[in-house]
C-alpha positions in Angstrom: -20.9 10.9 -21.5 -18.4 9.0 -19.5 -14.8 8.9 -20.5 -13.5 5.6 -21.8 -10.5 4.3 -19.9 -7.8 1.9 -21.0 -5.1 0.5 -18.6 -2.3 1.2 -21.2 -3.3 4.9 -21.3 -2.8 5.5 -17.6 0.7 6.7 -17.7 0.0 8.9 -20.8 -3.1 10.4 -19.2 -1.1 11.3 -16.0 1.7 12.9 -18.0 -0.6 14.8 -20.2 -2.5 16.2 -17.2 0.6 17.3 -15.5 2.1 19.0 -18.5 -1.2 20.7 -19.4 -2.3 21.8 -15.9 0.7 22.3 -13.6 3.0 25.2 -12.8 6.7 24.5 -13.1 7.8 24.4 -9.5 11.4 23.4 -10.2 13.5 26.5 -9.4 15.5 28.4 -12.0 19.3 28.1 -11.9 19.5 31.6 -10.5 17.0 30.9 -7.7 18.7 27.6 -6.9 22.1 29.3 -6.5 20.8 31.6 -3.7 21.4 30.5 -0.2 18.4 28.9 1.4 16.5 31.0 3.9 13.7 30.0 6.2 11.2 31.9 4.1 12.5 30.3 0.8 12.2 26.9 2.4 8.7 27.4 3.6 7.7 28.7 0.1 9.2 25.5 -1.4 7.4 23.3 1.1 4.1 24.9 -0.3 5.4 24.0 -3.8 6.0 20.4 -2.7 2.5 20.2 -1.2 0.9 21.7 -4.3 2.7 19.3 -6.7 1.9 16.3 -4.4 -1.8 17.1 -4.2 -1.9 17.8 -8.0 -0.5 14.3 -8.6 -3.0 12.8 -6.1 -5.8 14.6 -8.1 -4.6 13.5 -11.4 -4.3 9.9 -10.3 -7.7 10.2 -8.6 -9.2 11.4 -11.9 -7.7 8.4 -13.6 -9.3 6.1 -11.0 -12.6 7.8 -11.4 -12.4 7.2 -15.2 -11.4 3.6 -14.6 -14.4 2.9 -12.2 -16.8 4.7 -14.7 -15.6 2.2 -17.4 -16.0 -0.7 -15.0 -19.6 0.3 -14.2 -20.4 0.9 -17.8 -19.0 -2.4 -18.9 -18.4 -4.8 -15.9 -15.6 -7.2 -16.9 -12.6 -8.8 -15.3 -10.3 -6.6 -17.4 -12.0 -3.4 -16.4 -12.0 -4.5 -12.7 -8.3 -5.1 -13.0 -7.8 -1.7 -14.6 -9.7 0.0 -11.8 -7.7 -1.8 -9.2 -4.4 -0.8 -10.9 -5.7 2.8 -11.1 -6.3 2.7 -7.3 -2.9 1.4 -6.6 -1.4 4.1 -8.7 -3.4 6.7 -6.9 -2.0 5.7 -3.5 1.6 6.5 -4.5 1.3 10.3 -4.6 -1.4 10.5 -1.9 0.6 8.7 0.7 3.6 11.1 0.2 1.3 14.0 1.0 0.4 12.7 4.5 3.4 14.5 5.9 1.5 17.8 5.3 -1.3 16.6 7.6 0.6 17.1 10.8 1.1 20.7 11.7 -1.4 22.0 9.1 -4.8 21.9 10.7 -6.6 22.5 7.4 -5.1 19.2 6.1 -5.8 17.3 9.4 -9.4 18.4 9.6 -9.9 17.3 6.0 -8.0 14.1 5.5 -10.3 11.8 7.4 -12.8 12.0 4.6 -10.1 10.6 2.2 -8.0 8.2 4.2 -9.7 7.2 7.5 -9.0 3.7 8.6 -9.6 1.0 9.9 -13.2 0.9 8.8 -16.0 -1.4 9.7 -16.9 -2.4 6.1 -20.3 -3.8 7.0 -21.5 -0.3 7.1 -21.1 -0.1 3.4 -21.9 -3.5 2.0 -22.3 -7.3 2.6 -19.7 -9.1 4.7 -19.1 -12.7 5.6 -20.5 -12.6 9.1 -18.4 -15.5 10.6 -15.1 -13.8 9.7 -16.0 -10.2 10.3 -14.2 -8.4 13.0 -15.5 -5.0 13.9 -15.4 -2.3 16.7 -17.4 -3.6 19.7 -20.5 -1.6 20.4 -20.6 -0.1 16.8 -24.2 0.0 15.8 -23.2 0.9 12.3 -20.9 -2.1 11.7 -23.6 -4.1 10.0 -25.8 -1.3 8.7 -25.2 -2.2 5.0 -26.0 1.0 3.2 -26.1 -0.7 -0.1 -28.7 -3.2 0.9 -31.3 -0.8 2.2 -32.9 2.6 1.5 -33.0 3.2 5.2 -30.5 2.3 7.9 -30.9 2.5 11.6 -27.8 3.5 13.7 -28.1 4.0 17.4 -31.9 4.3 17.3 -31.8 6.8 14.5 -33.3 5.9 11.1 -31.5 7.5 8.1 -32.7 7.7 4.6 -29.9 6.5 2.3 -32.1 6.1 -0.9 -30.1 8.6 -3.1 -26.3 7.6 -2.8 -24.8 11.0 -3.5 -21.4 12.3 -2.5 -22.9 14.6 -0.1 -24.9 11.8 1.6 -21.9 9.6 1.9 -19.8 12.3 3.4 -22.4 13.0 6.0 -22.4 9.3 7.0 -18.7 9.4 8.2 -18.5 8.6 11.9 -22.4 8.0 12.0 -23.5 7.0 15.4 -20.3 8.5 17.0 -17.9 5.7 15.8 -14.7 6.5 14.0 -14.9 3.0 12.6 -17.9 4.1 10.5 -16.1 5.2 7.4 -18.2 5.7 4.3 -15.9 7.6 1.9 -12.3 7.8 0.8 -9.7 5.6 -0.6 -10.4 2.6 1.8 -14.1 2.6 1.0 -13.2 2.5 -2.7 -10.7 -0.2 -2.0 -13.4 -2.3 -0.3 -15.8 -1.8 -3.1 -13.1 -3.0 -5.5 -11.5 -5.9 -3.6 -14.1 -6.9 -1.1 -13.2 -8.4 2.3 -9.7 -10.1 2.6 -10.8 -13.4 4.1 -7.4 -15.0 4.0 -6.4 -13.9 7.4 -2.6 -14.3 7.9 -2.4 -16.4 4.7 -1.4 -15.4 1.3 -4.2 -13.6 -0.7 -6.3 -10.4 -0.8 -9.9 -9.5 -1.3 -11.7 -11.4 -4.1 -14.8 -9.4 -4.9 -16.4 -11.1 -8.0 -17.0 -8.8 -11.1 -20.6 -10.1 -11.0 -21.1 -7.8 -8.0 -21.5 -5.1 -10.6 -23.4 -7.2 -13.1 -26.9 -6.3 -14.3 -30.0 -8.4 -14.2 -29.9 -12.1 -13.3 -26.1 -12.1 -13.4 -25.9 -9.9 -10.3 -24.4 -11.6 -7.3 -24.8 -10.7 -3.6 -27.8 -8.4 -4.5 -28.2 -4.7 -5.0 -25.6 -4.4 -7.9 -27.2 -1.2 -9.1 -26.8 0.5 -5.7 -23.2 -0.8 -5.3 -22.5 0.8 -8.6 -24.1 4.1 -7.5 -22.1 3.9 -4.3 -18.8 3.4 -6.2 -19.6 6.2 -8.6 -20.5 8.7 -5.8 -17.4 7.9 -3.7 -14.9 8.3 -6.5 -16.6 11.5 -7.6 -16.2 12.7 -4.0 -12.5 11.8 -3.8 -11.9 13.9 -6.9 -13.8 17.0 -5.6 -12.1 16.7 -2.2 -8.6 16.7 -3.8 -9.6 19.6 -6.1 -10.3 21.7 -3.0 -7.0 20.9 -1.4 -5.1 21.6 -4.6 -6.6 25.0 -4.5 -5.5 25.5 -0.9 -1.8 25.2 -1.9 -2.0 26.9 -5.3 0.3 29.9 -5.9 -1.1 33.2 -6.8 -4.2 33.3 -4.6 -4.7 35.8 -1.8 -7.3 33.8 0.2 -6.1 30.2 0.5 -4.1 28.3 3.0 -0.8 28.9 1.1 -1.2 32.6 1.3 -1.8 32.3 5.1 1.4 30.3 5.5 3.4 32.7 3.4 2.2 35.7 5.4 3.1 34.1 8.7 6.4 34.2 10.4 8.8 31.8 8.6 9.7 30.1 11.9 6.1 28.9 12.1 6.4 27.3 8.7 9.7 25.6 9.5 8.1 24.3 12.7 5.2 22.8 10.8 7.6 21.1 8.5 9.6 19.5 11.2 6.6 18.7 13.4 4.9 17.0 10.3 8.0 14.9 9.6 8.4 13.9 13.3 4.8 13.2 13.9 4.3 11.0 10.8 7.5 9.2 11.4 7.0 8.5 15.1 3.4 8.3 16.3 1.5 7.6 13.1 3.8 5.4 10.9 6.0 3.7 13.5 3.2 3.6 16.1 -0.3 3.5 14.7 0.3 1.9 11.4 3.1 -0.7 12.4 3.6 -1.1 16.1 -0.1 -1.5 16.8 -0.7 -4.2 14.2 2.5 -6.0 15.1 1.9 -6.2 18.8 -1.8 -7.0 18.4 -1.1 -9.5 15.5 -4.0 -7.8 13.9 -4.5 -7.8 10.2 -7.6 -5.6 10.8 -5.1 -2.9 11.9 -3.1 -3.0 8.5 -3.6 0.1 6.5 -4.5 -1.1 3.0 -6.1 -4.3 4.3 -8.4 -5.3 1.4 -5.8 -5.1 -1.3 -2.7 -6.1 0.8 -1.0 -2.9 -0.5 0.0 -1.9 3.0 3.8 -2.2 2.3 3.4 0.6 -0.3 1.4 2.9 1.9 4.2 2.6 4.5 6.9 3.0 2.0 5.4 6.2 0.4 4.7 7.7 3.8 8.4 7.3 4.5 9.2 8.9 1.1 7.0 11.9 1.9 9.0 12.5 5.1 12.3 12.4 3.2 10.8 14.7 0.5 10.0 17.5 2.9 13.6 17.4 4.3 15.5 17.2 1.1 13.1 19.5 -0.9 12.9 16.9 -3.7 9.8 15.3 -4.9 9.6 12.9 -7.9 6.3 13.6 -9.7 4.2 10.8 -11.2 5.3 11.7 -14.7 8.9 11.3 -13.7 9.8 15.0 -13.4 11.6 16.3 -10.3 10.5 19.2 -8.1 13.5 20.5 -6.3 14.3 23.7 -4.3 15.5 25.2 -1.0 15.3 22.6 1.8 15.4 22.0 5.5 18.6 20.1 4.7 20.1 23.2 3.3 19.3 25.1 6.4 20.6 22.5 8.8 23.8 22.2 6.6 24.4 25.9 7.1 24.3 25.4 10.9 25.5 21.9 11.6 26.8 19.8 8.7 27.4 16.8 10.9 23.7 16.7 12.0 22.5 17.2 8.4 24.7 14.3 7.2 23.4 12.1 10.1 19.8 12.9 9.5 20.1 12.3 5.7 21.8 9.0 6.4 19.0 8.1 8.8 16.4 9.0 6.2 18.1 6.8 3.7 18.2 3.9 6.3 14.5 4.2 7.0 13.7 4.2 3.3 15.9 1.1 3.0 14.1 -0.7 5.9 10.8 0.3 4.4 12.1 -0.8 0.9 12.9 -4.3 2.5 9.3 -4.5 3.6 8.2 -3.6 0.1 10.6 -6.0 -1.5 9.5 -8.9 0.8 5.8 -8.2 0.0 6.4 -8.0 -3.8 8.8 -10.9 -4.1 8.1 -13.2 -7.0 9.0 -16.2 -4.9 7.4 -16.6 -1.4 5.9 -13.1 -1.1 5.2 -11.9 2.4 2.8 -9.0 2.5 2.3 -7.0 5.7 -0.6 -9.1 7.1 1.7 -12.2 6.9 4.6 -10.3 8.5 2.5 -9.5 11.6 1.2 -13.1 12.0 1.8 -14.8 15.4 5.0 -16.7 15.5 6.5 -15.0 12.3 9.8 -14.0 13.6 11.2 -13.1 10.2 8.3 -10.9 9.4 8.3 -9.3 12.8 12.0 -8.6 12.3 11.3 -6.8 9.0 8.7 -4.6 10.6 10.7 -3.9 13.8 13.7 -2.7 11.7 11.5 -0.1 10.0 10.0 0.9 13.3 13.4 1.5 14.9 14.8 3.3 11.9 11.8 5.8 12.0 12.3 6.2 15.8 16.0 6.9 15.3 15.4 9.5 12.6 12.8 11.2 14.8 15.4 12.0 17.4 17.5 13.7 14.8 14.5 15.7 13.5 14.0 17.0 17.0 17.7 18.0 17.2 17.3 19.8 13.8 14.5 21.8 15.2 16.6 22.9 18.1 19.4 23.7 15.7 17.2 26.0 13.8 16.1 27.8 16.9 12.8 26.0 17.5 12.2 24.8 21.0 10.0 21.9 22.2 9.1 20.3 18.8 7.3 17.5 20.7 6.2 15.4 17.6 3.1 13.5 18.2 3.9 9.9 19.5 0.1 9.0 19.5 0.6 7.7 23.1 3.3 5.1 22.1 6.5 4.5 23.9 9.5 3.2 21.9 
């Protein structure tokens, strides 16, 4: 029997799940009073990852319950509740992306959860005259929901039974990275639908009748659309359960144990490389510079929901979390412990003060982007900021880009200060 979901219970559900299932990763007073060492900082880094992925799992379970309720009783209220649960789930997950860079186990796994941009015509119907997709992608119009068999690149695939396993195997079908069948953005598309507003105000407007039964069904195949949404949200939960286990304390055969048994310098290098690479190549480069320079709303991260400003903001927050050793959980509790900031302070207080100030400055710049997008008067979401000729919007995005570039330079200095040479954070081929 599926769990009933009510929007008003979301916060209580999250808080109860955390208190019932989470280890307390906030250090005791005696532990906090000990000088930070590289080993203690790496151990706390694992605590931060574990707490972040637990929060991502908790909010993904709430999303799964909300979509189950939507499918059991398609209504505007249940659609809105599912959307709100998706937005809430993005907050902790985006803060975990800093663990992707430097930890191959995360980087190899994350595409199934967060790959983008995606050619949504692989999944469901699209409005053909306003559908931009990767040139030469044979799967861009396959429409899994419409047919029991799809043909991609001359290969016929049976997609009759829409199971989590089948959908996972369809990622990058035909060799195209734009063929994304699973993860947050596939769910986002199934909830919001295409954003047909271009550079104008407005996000996707999928009608609730896309999940209706019988003659009320719009755009056909409502039963298969429901099966797809059910499978893809189940997969999201199981994928996050696996990653939580990889960072859990007390195990001898997971990734955390490998990290703890390695030289502490390796762990510190992973931390700084992750901060620098997300800051420079991924967030400043792939997620902002590319979209701005190409004036391409197809290259915005949360393009169906117009939530891109929040994805960027919480990516930035994740970078700051790793440096300061602090993470605010979704129930409001604080995870805190030995940090990179503590280590740098012991060696070079001036550099530590500068880097902390730069992290605050980048969060202020990303916060301005968030505030502009969420303004009650004349809101300007990211896809409007990057519109041709929008000098004010471009200025907001460029300030965030430059703040991230500036802090990356100090992250590299911090690595050298801690005895790590040639950090070389990933710039994704961008020059700044």
